[in-house]
N, C-alpha and C positions, 0 to 999 in steps of 0.2 A: 591699392588700398579703398575700401568701401566706404560711401558717405555715411555718418551717423545719421541714426532715424530721429528724426525731432520729438517724435512722439513716444520716445523709450525715457522711461523718469527713473529713479530711483527702486531699489528691489523695497519687496514689502518690511524686509527686516528694518531695511535703514529707514525707510519711512514712518513705520511703528518706533523704531529708536529714537527718531529725532523728533516725535510726539511726546515719546516719554511714556507710552504705555505697551512697550515691547513685552514686556517681563508677565505683564498681567494678561495682557491678548494670549500667550502662550499658556501660562495658568489656565485661562477658563477654556481654551480648546484643549488641553490635558483632560482636563473633568468632563468635560461632554464627550470625549471620545472614549472615558471610562466610564462612563455613566451609560452611552450609546453600548458598548462591549457587554457592562454587566445584564443589561436586558436583554442583548440576544443570547447570553447565557440561561438566562432566567426561563427564557420561551423555549430554549433546548432541553432543559430540564424538563420542564412542565409536557413537553411532547413527548422526551424518553417516560417519563412519569405514566401519562396514559396508556403510554405501548405496553410499560412493562404492566400495566394494571389488566390489560386487557389480553395477554398474554400470548402478544403477538412477535415470539422468537427473538426479542432483544436480550444480548444478552447482559445481565445487570451489571457485574463486574467491570466489564469493558465500556458499559454507559457511564458509570461512576467513574472510573478512571479516565476518561477522555472529558469528562465535566471537571476534575479537579485539576487535569491539564490546562482545561483554558481557564479556570480562577488562577492558575500561579502564574500564568501570562499577565495575569491584570496585577500583581504584586507591584507595590508603589516603587518607583526605579528614582536612582538620580536624574536630576533636571540636565539636560543638553546644556 
């Protein structure tokens, strides 16, 4: 049998739940991730549009389809 680690505490979820802020923290984290992904997608779209305007062999339909796929991943999901 192993000795318990005296420095090991509760899980983060347990700690946040006991503090009464678990749901607030989860919602804030989800909002931040979605915002980060949207900004990432906007950067990809901007880079793709620059490439299209410059005529650099980017397939317009394939590019737009990949951006549609990225945006579909951001559709709101039910909280876990």
